[in-house]
C-alpha positions, -999 to +999 in steps of 0.1 A: -002-001+001+012+036-005+020+057+025-009+077+017-031+051+020-030+042+053-034+082+067-069+080+077-094+110+063-102+129+090-059+136+090-063+148+061-091+169+069-078+181+094-042+188+079-061+207+043-087+232+078-051+240+091-029+245+063-058+268+051-063+286+079-034+292+081-028+310+048-059+329+054-035+345+088-006+352+065-030+369+036-054+384+061-040+395+088+002+390+090+004+409+057-015+440+064+002+440+099+035+436+084+025+466+047+013+485+076+046+495+090+081+508+074+110+501+098+119+467+108+117+470+140+083+471+136+075+449+109+094+422+133+069+437+161+035+435+142+049+402+129+052+391+168+021+405+183+004+390+152+020+348+159+011+367+201-027+369+189-031+336+169-017+311+197-031+329+219-065+325+197-059+288+196-045+280+227-086+291+237-100+270+212-084+245+231-094+249+259-133+251+250-129+218+232-111+202+263-142+217+282-169+201+256-152+171+262-148+169+294-182+181+302-201+160+275-226+147+297-235+177+319-240+196+285-261+167+271-286+161+304-290+203+301-297+199+272-316+173+263 
């Protein structure tokens, strides 16, 4: 079997979604932030702040996901 056949479909889909998200972040957030400044240190700072915000948003999303998985039984009882 070729190595690609051993990878599950969900991993390919999540990988593609991650790649699309990184491209969207680069085009929609990082490029305008870097283009707004002229000096090198300002551009580096814009990159740092943008990546910091990206990591913070990822951490919040992961925390919410873990909370949903951990409290799934309570959530389903609440909803019905």
